[in-house]
C-alpha positions, 0 to 999 in steps of 0.5 A: 809219925812222931808225936809233934807231927801227929799233933800238927796234923790233928790241929790242921784237920780240926781247922779244916773240918770245923766249917763242915761240922758246923754246917752239918749241925745247922742242917740237922737242926733244919737250917737251910743253905743260902748261896750268894746270887752272884755265884757260888762264893761261900756258904754263909749264915744270913737272914732269909729272903724270898729271892735268895734262901734255898729250901731245905735239902731234898731230892727235888729242889726247885730254886729261882734266884734273881740277881742283877747283871753287873757287867756292861751290856754286850753292845757297850763292851770294848770287844765282841765276837760272834760266829754263825755257821750257815746251813751248808757248813759240814757241822750244821749239816750234821746238826740238821740231819741228826735233828731230822732223824730225831723228828722222824722218830718222834713222829713215827712213835707218836703216830704208830705207837701212841707215845713217844719212846726213848731215843737220842740220835744226837751224834753225827759225823760227816766224812768229807769226800773228794772233788775237782772244782773248775770254772764252768763245771767240775766233778765230785770224785768221791762222795762224802759220807754221813754217819748217824749214831745214837740210841732209839727203841728198835722194836716196841711189842710187835712193831719193828721201827724202820730206823734205817729207812727213817734215817735215809729218808729224813736225811735225803729230804733235808739235803734235797731241800737245802743244798741246791747244787747237791746231787743226793744220789751221787754226791753223798752216802748216809749210814745209820748206826742206831742201837737200842738205849741202855736199860736204865734210861729205857726204864726211866722212860717207862717210869714216866708212863706210870707216874704220868709226868715226863722225867729228865733223862739227864743232868744238864744245863740250858742257857739263854740271853736277850736281847741280841746285840747289834753284832749278833743281829748282823751276823745272823741276818747276813747268814740268813740272807745269803743262804735263803732260797730267794738269794740263791735263785738270784745268784745260783753260784752262791753255795749254802756253806756260808760262815760269818765271823763277826768282830767288833772292836770299839765301834768298828765292826768287821765281818769275815765271810767264808762262802763256797762258790759253785764253779758250774755257774761261774765261767771265769775268775772275773765272774768269781771276783765280781760275785765276791764283791756282790756278797760284800756289798750285800753284807754291808747293806744288811749291817747298815740296816741294823747298826749305825756303826761303821762296818767292813767286810772281807769275803773268802780272805784266803783266796789267791786269784793270781795263783788260781787258788780260790774257794771254788766248789762243785756242790756249794759245800766244803763237805765235798772235799775240804772240811769234815763235820760233827754234830754239836760243833756248830751254832747253839740254840738261836743260830749263833756261837757267842763266846762273849755270852753265857754258853753251854757245850750241850747240843740240842740237835737229835735229842728227844723233845720230851725228856732230854733237857739238853734240848728243852732247857736251852730252848726254854731258857732262850724263850724265857729271856726273850719274853722277860725283856719283851714283857716286863717293864723296866727290864732291859736285859736277861740271862737265864740258866736252867739246871736239871736233875736226872729223874726229876720232872722236866718241869721242875728244874733243880735251879733257875738263875736269872741275871737281869738288868733292871732300868732304875729298879732293884731286880727283885722288885720285878719278881712277880712278873718274872715268876709268871713268865718263868712258870708259863714256860716251864708249864709249856715244856710238856708240849714243846715237842708239838712246836718242834714237829710243826717247825715253828722253832728254828733251833740253829 
């Protein structure tokens, strides 16, 4: 490298490194880092304030940042999109069976061993089968298969954990209770592929017994928002209604594999419903088309009960009745032939997929309910947002973000960000009421597993 080029590189390096050197010098003198509440814009030197100044760097920082929502409310946005996968959808089946196994393990560890041991069974795959549906009958040619994967303690002391039995029993019970046209003995196979956890995570689990506090077993983020928009409420209520036991008893030809795609453009709402109809309860194409009309009318009634906006509904939009190509099934779920499934691809905590809202890819299903923040923080963030809107006067909307750090106490997130819409007041003017709600929910994390076992929390 010639002398001129070398000087140029040295000059460039000094320019690029100058901000870093200055920052390190500030930290050495005890200064703190402050970030703009609206995002990670740039590190700036500005006066401290209670709402925005981060504490000195340490291994266990817990920071509450409150900022104002700048965007318009979801209901006032020009476009909104919401999706909801019903309980018979292959992805939701995977989530449900993973969660059932996780709860079965939690219950077994607690009752037999006195403490909840390390487990994460949040991986599940559904391999669709083969079927021959027909009006007035039909048959399953090849059963679909579910592979439950994850990590769990196989043996604790002299106690052997019956993992395969727990996986089979919990899955069969859920399938029998939620898919009314499915013959669990003939139409599905369950395979358990659970192995012991890695030594480092198992050791982290044991460390919390010594320290007497639950420690996060992952670095993760949880999010939640409130209140629900009109479109979100419509999508959720349509799915809940069409898959509930009472509706299925009235219309047994309706399978539980229902998907709702809601779209709002301006004030106009459009719902596209995908519903697996069961051939054994339909004698002809006329019966099929008549039931589609019933589903569309019921969805419109639900929408009218939520919003004054005009709505339209399309049911099984790919049908070609003249060619006898319609969404007909034997068991009420596309898992019998048409669609594979996977845990983590379905609804987020709260029961919806909301691409126009803050979302994370983290799946809550099957994760242990005491240390896996991928589950705990998504539940807590949703509850915090809901209670902020419900309890804090002058607060109309809230988005909550919780960030964990592996090895830190679960109740001490390294970051909490709240974006709120305050009606006529600065966001920080409501800080005291906000802090009380946040701390209440963080304190309650150590008992959240009890609510999950009691099934007072519906994850998805």
